[in-house]
PDBQT receptor file of N, H, CA, C and O in Angstrom, charges set to zero:
ATOM      1  N   UNK A   1     -66.033  50.327 -14.182  1.00  0.00    +0.000 N 
ATOM      2  CA  UNK A   1     -64.990  51.346 -14.074  1.00  0.00    +0.000 C 
ATOM      3  C   UNK A   1     -64.629  51.999 -15.435  1.00  0.00    +0.000 C 
ATOM      4  O   UNK A   1     -64.324  53.188 -15.519  1.00  0.00    +0.000 OA
ATOM      5  N   UNK A   2     -64.678  51.204 -16.436  1.00  0.00    +0.000 N 
ATOM      6  H   UNK A   2     -64.926  50.238 -16.368  1.00  0.00    +0.000 HD
ATOM      7  CA  UNK A   2     -64.351  51.734 -17.749  1.00  0.00    +0.000 C 
ATOM      8  C   UNK A   2     -65.239  52.936 -18.224  1.00  0.00    +0.000 C 
ATOM      9  O   UNK A   2     -64.789  53.888 -18.862  1.00  0.00    +0.000 OA
ATOM     10  N   UNK A   3     -66.489  52.798 -17.863  1.00  0.00    +0.000 N 
ATOM     11  H   UNK A   3     -66.854  52.024 -17.345  1.00  0.00    +0.000 HD
ATOM     12  CA  UNK A   3     -67.429  53.868 -18.240  1.00  0.00    +0.000 C 
ATOM     13  C   UNK A   3     -67.051  55.201 -17.553  1.00  0.00    +0.000 C 
ATOM     14  O   UNK A   3     -67.212  56.272 -18.137  1.00  0.00    +0.000 OA
ATOM     15  N   UNK A   4     -66.535  55.116 -16.276  1.00  0.00    +0.000 N 
ATOM     16  H   UNK A   4     -66.405  54.246 -15.801  1.00  0.00    +0.000 HD
ATOM     17  CA  UNK A   4     -66.140  56.370 -15.586  1.00  0.00    +0.000 C 
ATOM     18  C   UNK A   4     -64.848  56.932 -16.246  1.00  0.00    +0.000 C 
ATOM     19  O   UNK A   4     -64.696  58.145 -16.389  1.00  0.00    +0.000 OA
ATOM     20  N   UNK A   5     -63.945  56.044 -16.636  1.00  0.00    +0.000 N 
ATOM     21  H   UNK A   5     -64.069  55.059 -16.520  1.00  0.00    +0.000 HD
ATOM     22  CA  UNK A   5     -62.763  56.502 -17.328  1.00  0.00    +0.000 C 
ATOM     23  C   UNK A   5     -63.087  57.089 -18.697  1.00  0.00    +0.000 C 
ATOM     24  O   UNK A   5     -62.571  58.135 -19.091  1.00  0.00    +0.000 OA
ATOM     25  N   UNK A   6     -63.959  56.379 -19.404  1.00  0.00    +0.000 N 
ATOM     26  H   UNK A   6     -64.379  55.530 -19.085  1.00  0.00    +0.000 HD
ATOM     27  CA  UNK A   6     -64.351  56.888 -20.730  1.00  0.00    +0.000 C 
ATOM     28  C   UNK A   6     -65.066  58.227 -20.670  1.00  0.00    +0.000 C 
ATOM     29  O   UNK A   6     -64.906  59.042 -21.579  1.00  0.00    +0.000 OA
ATOM     30  N   UNK A   7     -65.869  58.487 -19.603  1.00  0.00    +0.000 N 
ATOM     31  H   UNK A   7     -65.998  57.825 -18.865  1.00  0.00    +0.000 HD
ATOM     32  CA  UNK A   7     -66.591  59.702 -19.399  1.00  0.00    +0.000 C 
ATOM     33  C   UNK A   7     -65.729  60.823 -18.888  1.00  0.00    +0.000 C 
ATOM     34  O   UNK A   7     -66.170  61.971 -18.825  1.00  0.00    +0.000 OA
ATOM     35  N   UNK A   8     -64.453  60.495 -18.505  1.00  0.00    +0.000 N 
ATOM     36  H   UNK A   8     -64.095  59.563 -18.556  1.00  0.00    +0.000 HD
ATOM     37  CA  UNK A   8     -63.560  61.527 -18.023  1.00  0.00    +0.000 C 
ATOM     38  C   UNK A   8     -63.715  61.853 -16.571  1.00  0.00    +0.000 C 
ATOM     39  O   UNK A   8     -63.198  62.872 -16.113  1.00  0.00    +0.000 OA
ATOM     40  N   UNK A   9     -64.430  61.003 -15.805  1.00  0.00    +0.000 N 
ATOM     41  H   UNK A   9     -64.851  60.175 -16.177  1.00  0.00    +0.000 HD
ATOM     42  CA  UNK A   9     -64.580  61.218 -14.372  1.00  0.00    +0.000 C 
ATOM     43  C   UNK A   9     -63.427  60.647 -13.572  1.00  0.00    +0.000 C 
ATOM     44  O   UNK A   9     -63.118  61.144 -12.489  1.00  0.00    +0.000 OA
ATOM     45  N   UNK A  10     -62.781  59.602 -14.094  1.00  0.00    +0.000 N 
ATOM     46  H   UNK A  10     -63.032  59.199 -14.974  1.00  0.00    +0.000 HD
ATOM     47  CA  UNK A  10     -61.737  58.911 -13.378  1.00  0.00    +0.000 C 
ATOM     48  C   UNK A  10     -60.561  58.794 -14.305  1.00  0.00    +0.000 C 
ATOM     49  O   UNK A  10     -60.743  58.500 -15.486  1.00  0.00    +0.000 OA
ATOM     50  N   UNK A  11     -59.306  59.024 -13.794  1.00  0.00    +0.000 N 
ATOM     51  H   UNK A  11     -59.158  59.264 -12.835  1.00  0.00    +0.000 HD
ATOM     52  CA  UNK A  11     -58.146  58.789 -14.513  1.00  0.00    +0.000 C 
ATOM     53  C   UNK A  11     -57.509  57.478 -14.140  1.00  0.00    +0.000 C 
ATOM     54  O   UNK A  11     -57.624  57.035 -12.997  1.00  0.00    +0.000 OA
ATOM     55  N   UNK A  12     -56.843  56.853 -15.076  1.00  0.00    +0.000 N 
ATOM     56  H   UNK A  12     -56.750  57.213 -16.004  1.00  0.00    +0.000 HD
ATOM     57  CA  UNK A  12     -56.266  55.496 -14.841  1.00  0.00    +0.000 C 
ATOM     58  C   UNK A  12     -54.808  55.514 -15.261  1.00  0.00    +0.000 C 
ATOM     59  O   UNK A  12     -54.499  55.908 -16.386  1.00  0.00    +0.000 OA
ATOM     60  N   UNK A  13     -53.891  55.092 -14.371  1.00  0.00    +0.000 N 
ATOM     61  H   UNK A  13     -54.141  54.772 -13.458  1.00  0.00    +0.000 HD
ATOM     62  CA  UNK A  13     -52.500  54.873 -14.728  1.00  0.00    +0.000 C 
ATOM     63  C   UNK A  13     -52.147  53.515 -14.405  1.00  0.00    +0.000 C 
ATOM     64  O   UNK A  13     -52.734  52.958 -13.478  1.00  0.00    +0.000 OA
ATOM     65  N   UNK A  14     -51.259  52.920 -15.061  1.00  0.00    +0.000 N 
ATOM     66  H   UNK A  14     -50.782  53.373 -15.814  1.00  0.00    +0.000 HD
ATOM     67  CA  UNK A  14     -50.727  51.556 -14.808  1.00  0.00    +0.000 C 
ATOM     68  C   UNK A  14     -49.523  51.650 -13.952  1.00  0.00    +0.000 C 
ATOM     69  O   UNK A  14     -48.576  52.338 -14.334  1.00  0.00    +0.000 OA
ATOM     70  N   UNK A  15     -49.480  51.002 -12.802  1.00  0.00    +0.000 N 
ATOM     71  H   UNK A  15     -50.249  50.443 -12.492  1.00  0.00    +0.000 HD
ATOM     72  CA  UNK A  15     -48.247  50.900 -11.949  1.00  0.00    +0.000 C 
ATOM     73  C   UNK A  15     -47.933  49.474 -11.718  1.00  0.00    +0.000 C 
ATOM     74  O   UNK A  15     -48.478  48.819 -10.829  1.00  0.00    +0.000 OA
ATOM     75  N   UNK A  16     -47.036  48.999 -12.541  1.00  0.00    +0.000 N 
ATOM     76  H   UNK A  16     -46.594  49.531 -13.263  1.00  0.00    +0.000 HD
ATOM     77  CA  UNK A  16     -46.680  47.538 -12.473  1.00  0.00    +0.000 C 
ATOM     78  C   UNK A  16     -47.871  46.737 -13.021  1.00  0.00    +0.000 C 
ATOM     79  O   UNK A  16     -48.264  46.899 -14.177  1.00  0.00    +0.000 OA
ATOM     80  N   UNK A  17     -48.431  45.881 -12.176  1.00  0.00    +0.000 N 
ATOM     81  H   UNK A  17     -48.112  45.750 -11.237  1.00  0.00    +0.000 HD
ATOM     82  CA  UNK A  17     -49.560  45.075 -12.544  1.00  0.00    +0.000 C 
ATOM     83  C   UNK A  17     -50.902  45.670 -12.033  1.00  0.00    +0.000 C 
ATOM     84  O   UNK A  17     -51.970  45.108 -12.279  1.00  0.00    +0.000 OA
ATOM     85  N   UNK A  18     -50.826  46.757 -11.356  1.00  0.00    +0.000 N 
ATOM     86  H   UNK A  18     -49.959  47.213 -11.156  1.00  0.00    +0.000 HD
ATOM     87  CA  UNK A  18     -52.047  47.378 -10.780  1.00  0.00    +0.000 C 
ATOM     88  C   UNK A  18     -52.399  48.632 -11.555  1.00  0.00    +0.000 C 
ATOM     89  O   UNK A  18     -51.542  49.341 -12.083  1.00  0.00    +0.000 OA
ATOM     90  N   UNK A  19     -53.720  48.875 -11.598  1.00  0.00    +0.000 N 
ATOM     91  H   UNK A  19     -54.416  48.300 -11.169  1.00  0.00    +0.000 HD
ATOM     92  CA  UNK A  19     -54.172  50.254 -12.047  1.00  0.00    +0.000 C 
ATOM     93  C   UNK A  19     -54.305  51.171 -10.908  1.00  0.00    +0.000 C 
ATOM     94  O   UNK A  19     -54.834  50.778  -9.869  1.00  0.00    +0.000 OA
ATOM     95  N   UNK A  20     -53.847  52.398 -11.039  1.00  0.00    +0.000 N 
ATOM     96  H   UNK A  20     -53.417  52.717 -11.883  1.00  0.00    +0.000 HD
ATOM     97  CA  UNK A  20     -54.037  53.436 -10.070  1.00  0.00    +0.000 C 
ATOM     98  C   UNK A  20     -55.109  54.377 -10.622  1.00  0.00    +0.000 C 
ATOM     99  O   UNK A  20     -54.925  54.984 -11.677  1.00  0.00    +0.000 OA
ATOM    100  N   UNK A  21     -56.261  54.498  -9.882  1.00  0.00    +0.000 N 
ATOM    101  H   UNK A  21     -56.410  54.006  -9.025  1.00  0.00    +0.000 HD
ATOM    102  CA  UNK A  21     -57.288  55.293 -10.268  1.00  0.00    +0.000 C 
ATOM    103  C   UNK A  21     -57.320  56.625  -9.490  1.00  0.00    +0.000 C 
ATOM    104  O   UNK A  21     -56.905  56.686  -8.332  1.00  0.00    +0.000 OA
ATOM    105  N   UNK A  22     -57.796  57.640 -10.115  1.00  0.00    +0.000 N 
ATOM    106  H   UNK A  22     -58.132  57.591 -11.055  1.00  0.00    +0.000 HD
ATOM    107  CA  UNK A  22     -57.847  58.981  -9.495  1.00  0.00    +0.000 C 
ATOM    108  C   UNK A  22     -59.008  59.775  -9.977  1.00  0.00    +0.000 C 
ATOM    109  O   UNK A  22     -59.344  59.693 -11.158  1.00  0.00    +0.000 OA
ATOM    110  N   UNK A  23     -59.636  60.532  -9.146  1.00  0.00    +0.000 N 
ATOM    111  H   UNK A  23     -59.363  60.598  -8.186  1.00  0.00    +0.000 HD
ATOM    112  CA  UNK A  23     -60.822  61.368  -9.535  1.00  0.00    +0.000 C 
ATOM    113  C   UNK A  23     -60.323  62.557 -10.294  1.00  0.00    +0.000 C 
ATOM    114  O   UNK A  23     -59.433  63.252  -9.803  1.00  0.00    +0.000 OA
ATOM    115  N   UNK A  24     -60.825  62.824 -11.423  1.00  0.00    +0.000 N 
ATOM    116  H   UNK A  24     -61.548  62.260 -11.821  1.00  0.00    +0.000 HD
ATOM    117  CA  UNK A  24     -60.455  64.009 -12.238  1.00  0.00    +0.000 C 
ATOM    118  C   UNK A  24     -61.259  65.214 -11.759  1.00  0.00    +0.000 C 
ATOM    119  O   UNK A  24     -62.179  65.066 -10.954  1.00  0.00    +0.000 OA
ATOM    120  N   UNK A  25     -60.918  66.405 -12.250  1.00  0.00    +0.000 N 
ATOM    121  H   UNK A  25     -60.171  66.525 -12.904  1.00  0.00    +0.000 HD
ATOM    122  CA  UNK A  25     -61.676  67.558 -11.925  1.00  0.00    +0.000 C 
ATOM    123  C   UNK A  25     -63.147  67.436 -12.375  1.00  0.00    +0.000 C 
ATOM    124  O   UNK A  25     -64.078  67.840 -11.679  1.00  0.00    +0.000 OA
ATOM    125  N   UNK A  26     -63.300  66.854 -13.578  1.00  0.00    +0.000 N 
ATOM    126  H   UNK A  26     -62.543  66.525 -14.144  1.00  0.00    +0.000 HD
ATOM    127  CA  UNK A  26     -64.634  66.646 -14.059  1.00  0.00    +0.000 C 
ATOM    128  C   UNK A  26     -65.500  65.707 -13.104  1.00  0.00    +0.000 C 
ATOM    129  O   UNK A  26     -66.680  65.924 -12.828  1.00  0.00    +0.000 OA
ATOM    130  N   UNK A  27     -64.747  64.636 -12.642  1.00  0.00    +0.000 N 
ATOM    131  H   UNK A  27     -63.788  64.460 -12.867  1.00  0.00    +0.000 HD
ATOM    132  CA  UNK A  27     -65.346  63.717 -11.721  1.00  0.00    +0.000 C 
ATOM    133  C   UNK A  27     -65.660  64.390 -10.438  1.00  0.00    +0.000 C 
ATOM    134  O   UNK A  27     -66.731  64.164  -9.875  1.00  0.00    +0.000 OA
ATOM    135  N   UNK A  28     -64.768  65.217  -9.941  1.00  0.00    +0.000 N 
ATOM    136  H   UNK A  28     -63.898  65.400 -10.399  1.00  0.00    +0.000 HD
ATOM    137  CA  UNK A  28     -65.025  65.918  -8.650  1.00  0.00    +0.000 C 
ATOM    138  C   UNK A  28     -66.231  66.841  -8.794  1.00  0.00    +0.000 C 
ATOM    139  O   UNK A  28     -67.085  66.901  -7.910  1.00  0.00    +0.000 OA
ATOM    140  N   UNK A  29     -66.293  67.526  -9.862  1.00  0.00    +0.000 N 
ATOM    141  H   UNK A  29     -65.599  67.477 -10.580  1.00  0.00    +0.000 HD
ATOM    142  CA  UNK A  29     -67.492  68.396 -10.133  1.00  0.00    +0.000 C 
ATOM    143  C   UNK A  29     -68.737  67.676 -10.194  1.00  0.00    +0.000 C 
ATOM    144  O   UNK A  29     -69.762  68.173  -9.729  1.00  0.00    +0.000 OA
ATOM    145  N   UNK A  30     -68.719  66.442 -10.782  1.00  0.00    +0.000 N 
ATOM    146  H   UNK A  30     -67.886  66.038 -11.160  1.00  0.00    +0.000 HD
ATOM    147  CA  UNK A  30     -69.954  65.632 -10.800  1.00  0.00    +0.000 C 
ATOM    148  C   UNK A  30     -70.421  65.176  -9.517  1.00  0.00    +0.000 C 
ATOM    149  O   UNK A  30     -71.617  65.150  -9.227  1.00  0.00    +0.000 OA
ATOM    150  N   UNK A  31     -69.404  64.780  -8.670  1.00  0.00    +0.000 N 
ATOM    151  H   UNK A  31     -68.433  64.801  -8.907  1.00  0.00    +0.000 HD
ATOM    152  CA  UNK A  31     -69.686  64.309  -7.267  1.00  0.00    +0.000 C 
ATOM    153  C   UNK A  31     -70.308  65.505  -6.460  1.00  0.00    +0.000 C 
ATOM    154  O   UNK A  31     -71.288  65.329  -5.735  1.00  0.00    +0.000 OA
ATOM    155  N   UNK A  32     -69.735  66.663  -6.605  1.00  0.00    +0.000 N 
ATOM    156  H   UNK A  32     -68.939  66.806  -7.194  1.00  0.00    +0.000 HD
ATOM    157  CA  UNK A  32     -70.238  67.791  -5.848  1.00  0.00    +0.000 C 
ATOM    158  C   UNK A  32     -71.679  68.122  -6.296  1.00  0.00    +0.000 C 
ATOM    159  O   UNK A  32     -72.561  68.362  -5.472  1.00  0.00    +0.000 OA
ATOM    160  N   UNK A  33     -71.879  68.126  -7.570  1.00  0.00    +0.000 N 
ATOM    161  H   UNK A  33     -71.163  67.931  -8.240  1.00  0.00    +0.000 HD
ATOM    162  CA  UNK A  33     -73.229  68.346  -8.085  1.00  0.00    +0.000 C 
ATOM    163  C   UNK A  33     -74.232  67.360  -7.541  1.00  0.00    +0.000 C 
ATOM    164  O   UNK A  33     -75.312  67.750  -7.096  1.00  0.00    +0.000 OA
ATOM    165  N   UNK A  34     -73.894  66.106  -7.571  1.00  0.00    +0.000 N 
ATOM    166  H   UNK A  34     -73.017  65.789  -7.932  1.00  0.00    +0.000 HD
ATOM    167  CA  UNK A  34     -74.775  65.051  -7.047  1.00  0.00    +0.000 C 
ATOM    168  C   UNK A  34     -75.043  65.212  -5.548  1.00  0.00    +0.000 C 
ATOM    169  O   UNK A  34     -76.150  64.995  -5.053  1.00  0.00    +0.000 OA
ATOM    170  N   UNK A  35     -73.973  65.602  -4.857  1.00  0.00    +0.000 N 
ATOM    171  H   UNK A  35     -73.075  65.778  -5.259  1.00  0.00    +0.000 HD
ATOM    172  CA  UNK A  35     -74.084  65.785  -3.385  1.00  0.00    +0.000 C 
ATOM    173  C   UNK A  35     -75.032  66.954  -3.048  1.00  0.00    +0.000 C 
ATOM    174  O   UNK A  35     -75.854  66.866  -2.136  1.00  0.00    +0.000 OA
ATOM    175  N   UNK A  36     -74.887  68.065  -3.828  1.00  0.00    +0.000 N 
ATOM    176  H   UNK A  36     -74.220  68.136  -4.569  1.00  0.00    +0.000 HD
ATOM    177  CA  UNK A  36     -75.800  69.171  -3.606  1.00  0.00    +0.000 C 
ATOM    178  C   UNK A  36     -77.236  68.855  -3.883  1.00  0.00    +0.000 C 
ATOM    179  O   UNK A  36     -78.147  69.282  -3.174  1.00  0.00    +0.000 OA
ATOM    180  N   UNK A  37     -77.424  68.054  -4.990  1.00  0.00    +0.000 N 
ATOM    181  H   UNK A  37     -76.684  67.707  -5.566  1.00  0.00    +0.000 HD
ATOM    182  CA  UNK A  37     -78.779  67.581  -5.386  1.00  0.00    +0.000 C 
ATOM    183  C   UNK A  37     -79.355  66.752  -4.270  1.00  0.00    +0.000 C 
ATOM    184  O   UNK A  37     -80.513  66.925  -3.891  1.00  0.00    +0.000 OA
ATOM    185  N   UNK A  38     -78.552  65.851  -3.742  1.00  0.00    +0.000 N 
ATOM    186  H   UNK A  38     -77.611  65.710  -4.050  1.00  0.00    +0.000 HD
ATOM    187  CA  UNK A  38     -79.075  64.932  -2.635  1.00  0.00    +0.000 C 
ATOM    188  C   UNK A  38     -79.390  65.700  -1.393  1.00  0.00    +0.000 C 
ATOM    189  O   UNK A  38     -80.392  65.439  -0.729  1.00  0.00    +0.000 OA
ATOM    190  N   UNK A  39     -78.503  66.694  -1.053  1.00  0.00    +0.000 N 
ATOM    191  H   UNK A  39     -77.689  66.906  -1.593  1.00  0.00    +0.000 HD
ATOM    192  CA  UNK A  39     -78.831  67.489   0.142  1.00  0.00    +0.000 C 
ATOM    193  C   UNK A  39     -80.053  68.292   0.015  1.00  0.00    +0.000 C 
ATOM    194  O   UNK A  39     -80.795  68.427   0.988  1.00  0.00    +0.000 OA
ATOM    195  N   UNK A  40     -80.332  68.872  -1.199  1.00  0.00    +0.000 N 
ATOM    196  H   UNK A  40     -79.729  68.762  -1.990  1.00  0.00    +0.000 HD
ATOM    197  CA  UNK A  40     -81.615  69.580  -1.439  1.00  0.00    +0.000 C 
ATOM    198  C   UNK A  40     -82.807  68.659  -1.226  1.00  0.00    +0.000 C 
ATOM    199  O   UNK A  40     -83.800  69.048  -0.612  1.00  0.00    +0.000 OA
ATOM    200  N   UNK A  41     -82.706  67.471  -1.723  1.00  0.00    +0.000 N 
ATOM    201  H   UNK A  41     -81.899  67.155  -2.222  1.00  0.00    +0.000 HD
ATOM    202  CA  UNK A  41     -83.892  66.527  -1.547  1.00  0.00    +0.000 C 
ATOM    203  C   UNK A  41     -84.056  66.086  -0.144  1.00  0.00    +0.000 C 
ATOM    204  O   UNK A  41     -85.182  65.896   0.316  1.00  0.00    +0.000 OA
ATOM    205  N   UNK A  42     -82.963  65.913   0.566  1.00  0.00    +0.000 N 
ATOM    206  H   UNK A  42     -82.048  66.068   0.191  1.00  0.00    +0.000 HD
ATOM    207  CA  UNK A  42     -83.108  65.443   1.930  1.00  0.00    +0.000 C 
ATOM    208  C   UNK A  42     -83.661  66.543   2.899  1.00  0.00    +0.000 C 
ATOM    209  O   UNK A  42     -84.362  66.269   3.873  1.00  0.00    +0.000 OA
ATOM    210  N   UNK A  43     -83.285  67.811   2.548  1.00  0.00    +0.000 N 
ATOM    211  H   UNK A  43     -82.716  68.033   1.757  1.00  0.00    +0.000 HD
ATOM    212  CA  UNK A  43     -83.687  68.954   3.352  1.00  0.00    +0.000 C 
ATOM    213  C   UNK A  43     -85.079  69.507   2.908  1.00  0.00    +0.000 C 
ATOM    214  O   UNK A  43     -85.591  70.467   3.483  1.00  0.00    +0.000 OA
ATOM    215  N   UNK A  44     -85.652  68.879   1.889  1.00  0.00    +0.000 N 
ATOM    216  H   UNK A  44     -85.236  68.099   1.422  1.00  0.00    +0.000 HD
ATOM    217  CA  UNK A  44     -87.004  69.333   1.463  1.00  0.00    +0.000 C 
ATOM    218  C   UNK A  44     -87.057  70.593   0.692  1.00  0.00    +0.000 C 
ATOM    219  O   UNK A  44     -88.116  71.209   0.573  1.00  0.00    +0.000 OA
ATOM    220  N   UNK A  45     -85.929  71.002   0.156  1.00  0.00    +0.000 N 
ATOM    221  H   UNK A  45     -85.069  70.501   0.253  1.00  0.00    +0.000 HD
ATOM    222  CA  UNK A  45     -85.903  72.218  -0.580  1.00  0.00    +0.000 C 
ATOM    223  C   UNK A  45     -86.313  72.068  -2.020  1.00  0.00    +0.000 C 
ATOM    224  O   UNK A  45     -86.331  73.051  -2.762  1.00  0.00    +0.000 OA
TER     225      UNK A  45
């Protein structure tokens, strides 16, 4: 998980003894790009 935080894809906040993780805009863009790439491969484009 640290690699995703370090890359800016995931945000981390401490809430008591737990970490609260959230997807950043950079992370969301990376997920969308990966999804589009996978769809292209599955559809034979």
